[in-house]
C-alpha atoms as a printed R data frame, in Angstrom:
    type eleno elety resid chain resno       x       y       z
1   ATOM     1    CA   MET     A     1 135.032 188.624  74.143
2   ATOM     2    CA   GLY     A     2 138.106 189.493  72.448
3   ATOM     3    CA   TRP     A     3 136.908 187.659  68.841
4   ATOM     4    CA   ALA     A     4 133.729 189.598  69.456
5   ATOM     5    CA   LEU     A     5 135.301 193.064  69.741
6   ATOM     6    CA   LYS     A     6 136.706 192.148  66.534
7   ATOM     7    CA   PHE     A     7 134.359 190.497  64.635
8   ATOM     8    CA   PHE     A     8 132.744 193.999  65.740
9   ATOM     9    CA   GLY     A     9 135.047 196.065  64.699
10  ATOM    10    CA   SER     A    10 135.828 194.439  61.607
11  ATOM    11    CA   MET     A    11 131.711 195.273  60.498
12  ATOM    12    CA   ILE     A    12 132.172 198.865  61.029
13  ATOM    13    CA   PHE     A    13 135.277 198.912  59.646
14  ATOM    14    CA   VAL     A    14 133.553 196.822  56.303
15  ATOM    15    CA   ILE     A    15 130.257 199.796  57.108
16  ATOM    16    CA   TYR     A    16 132.541 202.680  56.502
17  ATOM    17    CA   LEU     A    17 133.968 201.615  53.397
18  ATOM    18    CA   LEU     A    18 130.787 201.230  51.679
19  ATOM    19    CA   LEU     A    19 129.827 204.246  53.167
20  ATOM    20    CA   ASN     A    20 132.789 206.578  52.500
21  ATOM    21    CA   TYR     A    21 132.253 204.571  48.911
22  ATOM    22    CA   TYR     A    22 129.052 206.229  48.855
23  ATOM    23    CA   VAL     A    23 130.646 209.867  49.630
24  ATOM    24    CA   GLY     A    24 133.467 209.909  47.573
25  ATOM    25    CA   LEU     A    25 130.746 209.297  44.224
26  ATOM    26    CA   ARG     A    26 128.848 211.871  45.418
27  ATOM    27    CA   SER     A    27 131.922 213.847  45.843
28  ATOM    28    CA   LEU     A    28 132.943 212.267  42.316
29  ATOM    29    CA   GLN     A    29 130.127 213.894  41.005
30  ATOM    30    CA   ALA     A    30 130.942 217.466  42.426
31  ATOM    31    CA   PHE     A    31 133.960 217.927  41.271
32  ATOM    32    CA   LYS     A    32 133.542 217.056  37.983
33  ATOM    33    CA   ALA     A    33 130.925 219.150  38.144
34  ATOM    34    CA   TYR     A    34 134.001 222.388  38.220
35  ATOM    35    CA   CYS     A    35 135.869 220.036  36.223
36  ATOM    36    CA   PRO     A    36 134.985 217.508  33.334
37  ATOM    37    CA   SER     A    37 138.637 216.914  32.316
38  ATOM    38    CA   SER     A    38 139.951 215.485  35.724
39  ATOM    39    CA   LYS     A    39 140.668 211.785  35.820
40  ATOM    40    CA   PRO     A    40 138.699 210.086  37.684
41  ATOM    41    CA   LEU     A    41 141.948 207.999  38.771
42  ATOM    42    CA   ILE     A    42 144.069 210.908  40.539
43  ATOM    43    CA   PHE     A    43 140.556 212.040  42.611
44  ATOM    44    CA   TRP     A    44 141.001 207.800  44.197
45  ATOM    45    CA   ILE     A    45 144.043 207.458  45.046
46  ATOM    46    CA   VAL     A    46 143.258 211.430  46.741
47  ATOM    47    CA   PHE     A    47 139.981 209.989  47.664
48  ATOM    48    CA   ILE     A    48 141.398 207.052  49.370
49  ATOM    49    CA   VAL     A    49 144.391 208.378  51.585
50  ATOM    50    CA   ILE     A    50 142.891 210.928  52.683
51  ATOM    51    CA   SER     A    51 139.636 208.936  54.155
52  ATOM    52    CA   MET     A    52 142.228 205.982  55.478
53  ATOM    53    CA   GLY     A    53 144.454 208.788  56.895
54  ATOM    54    CA   TYR     A    54 143.477 208.788  60.117
55  ATOM    55    CA   ILE     A    55 142.770 204.552  59.889
56  ATOM    56    CA   TRP     A    56 145.171 203.947  59.182
57  ATOM    57    CA   ASP     A    57 147.543 205.028  61.945
58  ATOM    58    CA   ARG     A    58 145.395 203.492  64.516
59  ATOM    59    CA   VAL     A    59 146.352 200.261  63.085
60  ATOM    60    CA   PHE     A    60 149.894 201.185  61.317
61  ATOM    61    CA   PRO     A    61 150.782 204.323  63.982
62  ATOM    62    CA   LEU     A    62 152.031 206.918  61.227
63  ATOM    63    CA   LYS     A    63 155.157 209.357  61.415
64  ATOM    64    CA   PHE     A    64 152.507 211.324  59.652
65  ATOM    65    CA   SER     A    65 150.993 213.879  61.504
66  ATOM    66    CA   LEU     A    66 150.214 215.910  59.003
67  ATOM    67    CA   LEU     A    67 147.932 213.540  57.207
68  ATOM    68    CA   LYS     A    68 146.527 211.710  60.245
69  ATOM    69    CA   MET     A    69 145.773 215.235  61.635
70  ATOM    70    CA   VAL     A    70 143.749 215.340  58.027
71  ATOM    71    CA   GLY     A    71 142.620 212.300  58.359
72  ATOM    72    CA   SER     A    72 141.736 213.058  61.683
73  ATOM    73    CA   TYR     A    73 138.968 216.149  60.785
74  ATOM    74    CA   TRP     A    74 138.179 213.940  57.540
75  ATOM    75    CA   ILE     A    75 135.650 211.821  60.025
76  ATOM    76    CA   ALA     A    76 133.904 214.804  60.391
77  ATOM    77    CA   ALA     A    77 133.574 216.006  56.464
78  ATOM    78    CA   PHE     A    78 132.607 212.333  56.168
79  ATOM    79    CA   PHE     A    79 130.031 211.941  58.712
80  ATOM    80    CA   TYR     A    80 128.198 215.705  57.178
81  ATOM    81    CA   LEU     A    81 129.080 215.213  53.900
82  ATOM    82    CA   LEU     A    82 127.241 211.645  54.096
83  ATOM    83    CA   ILE     A    83 124.073 213.443  55.532
84  ATOM    84    CA   PHE     A    84 123.709 215.788  53.767
85  ATOM    85    CA   TYR     A    85 124.533 212.986  50.305
86  ATOM    86    CA   PHE     A    86 122.301 211.543  52.102
87  ATOM    87    CA   LEU     A    87 119.601 213.710  52.795
88  ATOM    88    CA   LEU     A    88 119.456 214.912  48.570
89  ATOM    89    CA   ASP     A    89 119.345 211.850  47.539
90  ATOM    90    CA   VAL     A    90 116.057 210.838  49.350
91  ATOM    91    CA   LEU     A    91 114.692 213.873  47.815
92  ATOM    92    CA   GLU     A    92 115.434 213.780  44.538
93  ATOM    93    CA   LEU     A    93 114.361 209.942  44.772
94  ATOM    94    CA   SER     A    94 110.742 211.451  46.121
95  ATOM    95    CA   ASN     A    95 110.921 214.239  44.027
96  ATOM    96    CA   SER     A    96 110.525 211.845  41.129
97  ATOM    97    CA   THR     A    97 108.191 209.788  42.170
98  ATOM    98    CA   ALA     A    98 105.778 212.194  43.888
99  ATOM    99    CA   LYS     A    99 106.943 215.465  41.895
100 ATOM   100    CA   LEU     A   100 106.946 216.692  45.556
101 ATOM   101    CA   PHE     A   101 109.454 219.720  44.685
102 ATOM   102    CA   PRO     A   102 109.045 220.775  40.941
103 ATOM   103    CA   LEU     A   103 110.513 223.676  41.635
104 ATOM   104    CA   LEU     A   104 113.514 222.305  42.876
105 ATOM   105    CA   GLU     A   105 113.713 219.080  39.864
106 ATOM   106    CA   PRO     A   106 116.796 221.501  38.060
107 ATOM   107    CA   TYR     A   107 118.466 222.134  41.085
108 ATOM   108    CA   TRP     A   108 119.493 218.341  42.531
109 ATOM   109    CA   GLN     A   109 122.351 217.560  39.746
110 ATOM   110    CA   SER     A   110 124.082 221.464  38.933
111 ATOM   111    CA   LYS     A   111 126.874 223.046  40.732
112 ATOM   112    CA   LYS     A   112 124.886 225.290  43.332
113 ATOM   113    CA   ILE     A   113 123.880 222.425  45.018
114 ATOM   114    CA   TYR     A   114 127.253 220.804  45.337
115 ATOM   115    CA   LEU     A   115 128.836 224.131  46.071
116 ATOM   116    CA   LEU     A   116 126.546 224.711  49.436
117 ATOM   117    CA   VAL     A   117 126.931 220.946  50.558
118 ATOM   118    CA   LEU     A   118 130.710 221.506  50.257
119 ATOM   119    CA   LEU     A   119 130.007 225.188  51.915
120 ATOM   120    CA   LEU     A   120 127.883 223.919  54.738
121 ATOM   121    CA   THR     A   121 130.269 221.330  55.649
122 ATOM   122    CA   THR     A   122 133.216 223.165  55.412
123 ATOM   123    CA   VAL     A   123 131.253 226.525  58.222
124 ATOM   124    CA   ILE     A   124 131.036 223.125  60.206
125 ATOM   125    CA   ILE     A   125 134.319 222.500  60.429
126 ATOM   126    CA   ILE     A   126 135.525 225.295  61.049
127 ATOM   127    CA   ILE     A   127 133.310 226.312  63.968
128 ATOM   128    CA   GLY     A   128 133.272 222.601  65.199
129 ATOM   129    CA   SER     A   129 137.405 222.970  65.905
130 ATOM   130    CA   TRP     A   130 136.947 226.600  67.894
131 ATOM   131    CA   LEU     A   131 134.077 224.924  69.710
132 ATOM   132    CA   ALA     A   132 136.719 221.386  70.298
133 ATOM   133    CA   HIS     A   133 139.760 223.688  71.033
134 ATOM   134    CA   ASN     A   134 138.259 226.306  73.380
135 ATOM   135    CA   PRO     A   135 137.646 225.507  76.664
136 ATOM   136    CA   TYR     A   136 134.719 227.289  78.725
137 ATOM   137    CA   ILE     A   137 134.311 227.226  82.725
138 ATOM   138    CA   VAL     A   138 130.871 225.617  83.225
139 ATOM   139    CA   LYS     A   139 129.583 226.426  87.542
140 ATOM   140    CA   TYR     A   140 127.540 224.408  89.349
141 ATOM   141    CA   GLY     A   141 126.361 225.485  93.212
142 ATOM   142    CA   VAL     A   142 126.111 221.211  95.146
143 ATOM   143    CA   GLN     A   143 124.817 221.794  98.707
144 ATOM   144    CA   ILE     A   144 124.737 218.487 100.769
145 ATOM   145    CA   ASN     A   145 122.994 218.435 104.119
146 ATOM   146    CA   ASN     A   146 123.144 217.175 107.170
147 ATOM   147    CA   LYS     A   147 126.786 215.734 107.039
148 ATOM   148    CA   SER     A   148 129.177 216.464 110.385
149 ATOM   149    CA   THR     A   149 131.444 218.316 109.802
150 ATOM   150    CA   ASP     A   150 133.055 221.669 110.046
151 ATOM   151    CA   LEU     A   151 133.540 222.164 106.550
152 ATOM   152    CA   GLN     A   152 131.494 225.318 104.987
153 ATOM   153    CA   ASN     A   153 132.598 225.467 101.430
154 ATOM   154    CA   ILE     A   154 135.076 223.763  99.163
155 ATOM   155    CA   LYS     A   155 135.678 224.664  95.387
156 ATOM   156    CA   LEU     A   156 136.414 221.553  93.033
157 ATOM   157    CA   VAL     A   157 137.373 221.936  89.172
158 ATOM   158    CA   MET     A   158 136.773 218.659  87.736
159 ATOM   159    CA   ILE     A   159 137.988 217.651  84.110
160 ATOM   160    CA   SER     A   160 138.028 214.691  82.418
161 ATOM   161    CA   ASP     A   161 138.084 212.758  78.473
162 ATOM   162    CA   LEU     A   162 142.347 214.162  77.791
163 ATOM   163    CA   HIS     A   163 142.595 212.439  75.113
164 ATOM   164    CA   VAL     A   164 146.355 212.985  74.761
165 ATOM   165    CA   GLU     A   165 147.715 211.505  71.455
166 ATOM   166    CA   THR     A   166 150.775 210.947  69.530
167 ATOM   167    CA   SER     A   167 150.204 213.341  66.816
168 ATOM   168    CA   SER     A   168 147.408 215.663  68.018
169 ATOM   169    CA   SER     A   169 148.405 219.174  69.455
170 ATOM   170    CA   SER     A   170 147.882 219.591  72.833
171 ATOM   171    CA   ARG     A   171 147.845 222.895  73.144
172 ATOM   172    CA   TYR     A   172 144.805 224.359  74.485
173 ATOM   173    CA   LEU     A   173 144.866 221.218  76.806
174 ATOM   174    CA   GLU     A   174 148.136 223.334  78.322
175 ATOM   175    CA   LYS     A   175 146.189 226.414  78.198
176 ATOM   176    CA   ALA     A   176 142.999 225.029  79.532
177 ATOM   177    CA   ALA     A   177 145.291 223.492  82.573
178 ATOM   178    CA   ASP     A   178 146.370 227.548  83.240
179 ATOM   179    CA   LYS     A   179 142.990 228.478  84.025
180 ATOM   180    CA   ILE     A   180 141.956 224.953  86.102
181 ATOM   181    CA   THR     A   181 145.301 226.288  88.782
182 ATOM   182    CA   SER     A   182 143.660 230.715  88.150
183 ATOM   183    CA   LEU     A   183 140.030 229.639  89.864
184 ATOM   184    CA   HIS     A   184 142.376 228.112  93.001
185 ATOM   185    CA   PRO     A   185 140.491 224.616  93.283
186 ATOM   186    CA   ASP     A   186 141.162 222.899  97.093
187 ATOM   187    CA   LEU     A   187 140.984 219.986  95.119
188 ATOM   188    CA   ILE     A   188 141.119 218.465  91.489
189 ATOM   189    CA   LEU     A   189 139.619 215.421  90.279
190 ATOM   190    CA   ILE     A   190 140.048 213.828  86.636
191 ATOM   191    CA   ALA     A   191 137.492 211.529  85.239
192 ATOM   192    CA   GLY     A   192 139.275 209.247  83.210
193 ATOM   193    CA   ASP     A   193 140.501 208.821  79.747
194 ATOM   194    CA   PHE     A   194 144.158 210.936  80.077
195 ATOM   195    CA   ALA     A   195 145.156 208.599  76.511
196 ATOM   196    CA   GLU     A   196 143.795 208.153  73.553
197 ATOM   197    CA   GLY     A   197 145.834 205.156  72.736
198 ATOM   198    CA   THR     A   198 149.691 203.977  73.571
199 ATOM   199    CA   LEU     A   199 150.783 205.195  76.717
200 ATOM   200    CA   ASP     A   200 154.669 206.092  74.411
201 ATOM   201    CA   PRO     A   201 157.411 208.396  74.771
202 ATOM   202    CA   VAL     A   202 155.135 211.105  72.756
203 ATOM   203    CA   THR     A   203 152.471 210.546  74.911
204 ATOM   204    CA   LYS     A   204 153.968 211.499  78.090
205 ATOM   205    CA   ASP     A   205 155.792 214.583  77.532
206 ATOM   206    CA   LYS     A   206 152.409 215.792  76.158
207 ATOM   207    CA   LEU     A   207 150.729 214.735  79.984
208 ATOM   208    CA   SER     A   208 153.800 216.512  82.029
209 ATOM   209    CA   GLN     A   209 153.655 219.208  80.037
210 ATOM   210    CA   ILE     A   210 149.917 218.931  81.195
211 ATOM   211    CA   LEU     A   211 149.478 217.669  84.878
212 ATOM   212    CA   SER     A   212 152.657 219.825  86.023
213 ATOM   213    CA   LYS     A   213 150.164 222.846  85.317
214 ATOM   214    CA   LEU     A   214 147.218 221.454  87.334
215 ATOM   215    CA   HIS     A   215 147.573 222.831  91.375
216 ATOM   216    CA   ALA     A   216 145.067 222.417  93.928
217 ATOM   217    CA   ARG     A   217 145.336 222.826  97.889
218 ATOM   218    CA   TYR     A   218 144.684 219.407  98.944
219 ATOM   219    CA   GLY     A   219 145.551 217.505  96.196
220 ATOM   220    CA   ILE     A   220 145.130 215.743  92.199
221 ATOM   221    CA   TYR     A   221 142.603 212.499  92.178
222 ATOM   222    CA   ALA     A   222 141.548 210.242  89.299
223 ATOM   223    CA   VAL     A   223 139.815 207.401  87.806
224 ATOM   224    CA   LEU     A   224 140.936 205.921  84.733
225 ATOM   225    CA   GLY     A   225 138.751 205.533  81.326
226 ATOM   226    CA   ASN     A   226 138.045 203.252  79.094
227 ATOM   227    CA   HIS     A   227 140.617 203.715  76.670
228 ATOM   228    CA   GLU     A   228 143.048 203.042  79.689
229 ATOM   229    CA   TYR     A   229 141.873 199.325  80.158
230 ATOM   230    CA   TYR     A   230 141.358 199.553  75.890
231 ATOM   231    CA   GLY     A   231 144.180 200.586  74.864
232 ATOM   232    CA   GLY     A   232 145.852 197.884  78.491
233 ATOM   233    CA   GLU     A   233 147.684 200.979  80.060
234 ATOM   234    CA   SER     A   234 146.328 200.747  82.908
235 ATOM   235    CA   ASP     A   235 148.990 199.300  85.061
236 ATOM   236    CA   GLY     A   236 151.379 201.501  83.226
237 ATOM   237    CA   ILE     A   237 149.353 204.960  82.974
238 ATOM   238    CA   THR     A   238 148.151 204.440  86.717
239 ATOM   239    CA   GLU     A   239 152.139 203.916  87.453
240 ATOM   240    CA   PHE     A   240 152.950 207.373  85.598
241 ATOM   241    CA   LEU     A   241 149.956 209.463  87.490
242 ATOM   242    CA   TYR     A   242 151.471 208.268  90.744
243 ATOM   243    CA   SER     A   243 154.625 210.206  88.951
244 ATOM   244    CA   GLN     A   244 153.619 212.914  88.343
245 ATOM   245    CA   ASP     A   245 151.924 213.106  92.127
246 ATOM   246    CA   LEU     A   246 148.081 212.170  91.358
247 ATOM   247    CA   THR     A   247 146.196 210.084  93.143
248 ATOM   248    CA   VAL     A   248 144.627 207.534  91.486
249 ATOM   249    CA   LEU     A   249 141.688 205.036  92.831
250 ATOM   250    CA   ARG     A   250 141.171 201.940  90.904
251 ATOM   251    CA   ASP     A   251 137.964 200.390  93.101
252 ATOM   252    CA   GLU     A   252 139.231 201.907  95.975
253 ATOM   253    CA   LEU     A   253 138.511 204.766  98.725
254 ATOM   254    CA   THR     A   254 141.104 207.387 100.595
255 ATOM   255    CA   GLU     A   255 140.216 210.234 103.305
256 ATOM   256    CA   SER     A   256 141.114 214.086 101.905
257 ATOM   257    CA   ILE     A   257 141.008 217.501 103.005
258 ATOM   258    CA   GLY     A   258 142.214 216.184 106.404
259 ATOM   259    CA   GLY     A   259 140.488 213.151 106.892
260 ATOM   260    CA   LYS     A   260 136.896 215.219 106.672
261 ATOM   261    CA   ILE     A   261 135.661 214.086 103.320
262 ATOM   262    CA   TYR     A   262 135.588 211.007 101.168
263 ATOM   263    CA   ILE     A   263 136.797 209.919  98.035
264 ATOM   264    CA   ALA     A   264 136.161 207.045  95.583
265 ATOM   265    CA   GLY     A   265 137.279 206.521  92.434
266 ATOM   266    CA   ARG     A   266 135.916 202.767  90.392
267 ATOM   267    CA   HIS     A   267 137.271 200.605  87.192
268 ATOM   268    CA   ASP     A   268 135.897 201.898  84.480
269 ATOM   269    CA   TYR     A   269 132.982 200.138  83.616
270 ATOM   270    CA   ASP     A   270 133.653 198.044  80.857
271 ATOM   271    CA   SER     A   271 137.156 197.735  82.162
272 ATOM   272    CA   GLY     A   272 135.777 193.907  82.619
273 ATOM   273    CA   ARG     A   273 136.532 193.680  79.576
274 ATOM   274    CA   VAL     A   274 141.112 193.612  79.435
275 ATOM   275    CA   LEU     A   275 141.186 192.780  83.383
276 ATOM   276    CA   GLY     A   276 138.443 189.652  83.073
277 ATOM   277    CA   GLY     A   277 135.848 189.510  85.967
278 ATOM   278    CA   LYS     A   278 133.873 192.260  87.561
279 ATOM   279    CA   ARG     A   279 134.365 195.671  88.886
280 ATOM   280    CA   LYS     A   280 134.322 196.380  93.471
281 ATOM   281    CA   PRO     A   281 130.888 196.135  94.800
282 ATOM   282    CA   LEU     A   282 130.726 199.742  95.522
283 ATOM   283    CA   ALA     A   283 129.268 199.063  99.537
284 ATOM   284    CA   GLU     A   284 132.727 196.539  99.572
285 ATOM   285    CA   ILE     A   285 134.674 199.774  98.446
286 ATOM   286    CA   LEU     A   286 132.548 201.641 100.716
287 ATOM   287    CA   THR     A   287 133.573 198.961 103.416
288 ATOM   288    CA   GLY     A   288 134.227 201.528 107.493
289 ATOM   289    CA   THR     A   289 133.046 203.825 106.027
290 ATOM   290    CA   ASP     A   290 131.401 206.966 108.525
291 ATOM   291    CA   PRO     A   291 128.110 207.630 106.034
292 ATOM   292    CA   SER     A   292 128.185 211.004 108.324
293 ATOM   293    CA   LYS     A   293 131.095 212.107 106.417
294 ATOM   294    CA   PRO     A   294 131.074 213.790 102.594
295 ATOM   295    CA   LEU     A   295 131.256 211.034 100.486
296 ATOM   296    CA   ILE     A   296 131.909 212.351  96.855
297 ATOM   297    CA   LEU     A   297 132.786 209.307  93.680
298 ATOM   298    CA   LEU     A   298 134.442 209.899  90.710
299 ATOM   299    CA   ASP     A   299 133.540 206.872  88.073
300 ATOM   300    CA   HIS     A   300 134.446 207.700  83.897
301 ATOM   301    CA   GLN     A   301 131.092 206.530  82.776
302 ATOM   302    CA   PRO     A   302 127.420 207.719  84.386
303 ATOM   303    CA   ARG     A   303 126.298 204.345  85.039
304 ATOM   304    CA   ASP     A   304 124.942 202.125  87.853
305 ATOM   305    CA   ILE     A   305 123.262 205.302  89.099
306 ATOM   306    CA   SER     A   306 121.317 203.538  91.802
307 ATOM   307    CA   GLU     A   307 123.842 201.606  92.845
308 ATOM   308    CA   ALA     A   308 125.397 205.127  93.791
309 ATOM   309    CA   LYS     A   309 122.835 206.399  95.831
310 ATOM   310    CA   GLN     A   310 121.661 202.851  98.093
311 ATOM   311    CA   ALA     A   311 125.456 203.486  98.786
312 ATOM   312    CA   GLY     A   312 125.088 207.043 100.021
313 ATOM   313    CA   VAL     A   313 126.800 208.695  97.726
314 ATOM   314    CA   ASP     A   314 126.375 212.698  97.627
315 ATOM   315    CA   LEU     A   315 128.558 213.501  94.743
316 ATOM   316    CA   MET     A   316 129.263 211.586  91.696
317 ATOM   317    CA   LEU     A   317 131.701 212.787  89.446
318 ATOM   318    CA   SER     A   318 131.521 211.424  85.293
319 ATOM   319    CA   GLY     A   319 132.603 212.212  82.336
320 ATOM   320    CA   HIS     A   320 132.388 209.040  78.872
321 ATOM   321    CA   THR     A   321 129.673 211.094  77.269
322 ATOM   322    CA   HIS     A   322 131.708 213.703  75.111
323 ATOM   323    CA   GLY     A   323 127.629 215.529  75.154
324 ATOM   324    CA   GLY     A   324 127.684 213.746  71.984
325 ATOM   325    CA   GLN     A   325 131.116 215.583  70.113
326 ATOM   326    CA   LEU     A   326 128.711 215.518  66.796
327 ATOM   327    CA   PHE     A   327 125.321 215.956  66.400
328 ATOM   328    CA   PRO     A   328 122.859 214.101  66.464
329 ATOM   329    CA   LEU     A   329 124.543 211.605  67.851
330 ATOM   330    CA   GLN     A   330 123.351 213.374  71.471
331 ATOM   331    CA   LEU     A   331 120.426 211.043  70.067
332 ATOM   332    CA   THR     A   332 122.148 207.763  70.799
333 ATOM   333    CA   THR     A   333 124.064 209.673  74.401
334 ATOM   334    CA   LYS     A   334 121.055 210.133  76.005
335 ATOM   335    CA   SER     A   335 119.325 207.246  75.391
336 ATOM   336    CA   LEU     A   336 121.907 204.794  77.018
337 ATOM   337    CA   PHE     A   337 122.638 207.229  80.115
338 ATOM   338    CA   ILE     A   338 120.793 209.148  82.355
339 ATOM   339    CA   ILE     A   339 121.957 212.504  81.422
340 ATOM   340    CA   ASP     A   340 124.716 212.611  78.891
341 ATOM   341    CA   ARG     A   341 126.116 216.362  80.123
342 ATOM   342    CA   GLY     A   342 125.321 218.940  82.731
343 ATOM   343    CA   ILE     A   343 123.415 217.707  86.908
344 ATOM   344    CA   LEU     A   344 121.368 215.510  88.242
345 ATOM   345    CA   GLN     A   345 119.751 216.297  91.318
346 ATOM   346    CA   GLU     A   346 118.474 213.790  93.294
347 ATOM   347    CA   GLU     A   347 117.662 215.039  97.509
348 ATOM   348    CA   PRO     A   348 120.379 213.256  98.642
349 ATOM   349    CA   PHE     A   349 122.433 212.766  95.306
350 ATOM   350    CA   HIS     A   350 124.166 214.694  92.982
351 ATOM   351    CA   LEU     A   351 126.088 213.219  89.461
352 ATOM   352    CA   ILE     A   352 127.782 216.132  87.404
353 ATOM   353    CA   VAL     A   353 128.300 215.104  83.903
354 ATOM   354    CA   SER     A   354 130.945 216.010  82.077
355 ATOM   355    CA   THR     A   355 131.431 216.731  77.758
356 ATOM   356    CA   GLY     A   356 135.318 216.696  78.639
357 ATOM   357    CA   LEU     A   357 137.632 218.925  77.988
358 ATOM   358    CA   GLY     A   358 139.590 216.410  74.911
359 ATOM   359    CA   VAL     A   359 137.637 214.861  72.521
360 ATOM   360    CA   TRP     A   360 138.091 211.651  70.625
361 ATOM   361    CA   GLY     A   361 138.222 211.193  66.794
362 ATOM   362    CA   PRO     A   362 137.997 214.184  64.958
363 ATOM   363    CA   PRO     A   363 138.904 217.720  66.885
364 ATOM   364    CA   ILE     A   364 135.675 219.388  66.726
365 ATOM   365    CA   ARG     A   365 132.343 219.559  69.021
366 ATOM   366    CA   THR     A   366 129.069 220.647  66.903
367 ATOM   367    CA   ASN     A   367 126.879 218.964  69.634
368 ATOM   368    CA   SER     A   368 129.413 220.003  73.495
369 ATOM   369    CA   ARG     A   369 131.966 222.370  73.801
370 ATOM   370    CA   SER     A   370 135.058 221.846  75.257
371 ATOM   371    CA   GLU     A   371 134.929 222.170  79.272
372 ATOM   372    CA   ILE     A   372 136.171 222.702  82.629
373 ATOM   373    CA   VAL     A   373 133.907 222.235  85.861
374 ATOM   374    CA   GLU     A   374 133.787 224.419  88.253
375 ATOM   375    CA   ILE     A   375 132.105 223.470  91.932
376 ATOM   376    CA   ASP     A   376 130.818 225.337  94.797
377 ATOM   377    CA   LEU     A   377 130.449 222.507  97.502
378 ATOM   378    CA   THR     A   378 128.230 224.021 100.075
379 ATOM   379    CA   PHE     A   379 128.096 221.994 103.888
380 ATOM   380    CA   ASP     A   380 124.493 222.157 105.584
381 ATOM   381    CA   LYS     A   381 124.071 220.226 108.762
382 ATOM   382    CA   ASN     A   382 120.694 220.946 109.445
């Protein structure tokens, strides 16, 4: 599996290089339209440094945080420039063969069309950055029926996918943590992906600053995400989170609120790629539970939904999808998961999938917004 992942990663990297070369050629044309005397060599040197900054940091961690930041924004700019340039080339090809748009023919290679593409991409990056760094509160009301509990209602706050890393700013995550605590939740539930990569001292410090601001009446519970396992940090981050007064559930079950509810947490769906084997069946994790008590399940990825239903889970909480994050990637997440955001209610089962609080890769969102999930959980014995 390790060899297969490396091969797949290498293929993705080669494709990324080829597509960047295409975007670079088109961008050079735009650049020369405004600066005819410019030297292509200088353009390509600058282009390569910017376009590879994020990748280099992944392989050889850079101390130049500015280059890493510019490189991460470039991923998004590259994505949308690729779409715009490809559409322009398709339209130009169609026009040259079928004359579908004869009035537009003089504009395909003009300064105006390149300027429009660059302006649109810039606007997308600016708006997308705001959507990523200004999380909002999404509220759901969930009623769980036929449970023998004397609880009437509790307030849950769920977050996921912080993706904290060394060279990116985490100030907005700290502000979000203050906002979460101001909601006075009974429980805070975190559905994985705390760190983007390795748990180095800087990342630990950033996470500590965020987690120390979180407070809930009956505690904070968490599971790990795929990034904790991919980074080989599952044991280390578990110990770290325990030191921050979080209860980490790894194919485990616990009772909370004085034994009135169950909270279960699973290893990530992809954890077997690192740990070997498979995660425990949910029925095994829940052995000996009282079916009359409410049961909440934390599972990073919204997968194995049928298993959760059959096991009697009342409320399942997940993240991972980022709601697609960049348009039109939601077409992929919607095809892979039963829902990629929001709430699914199939009585007596409920599933809530968060778009996440942090971001993966480019620090922008164009198809979703960073969010804090507030859940008003009520109980009806009838």
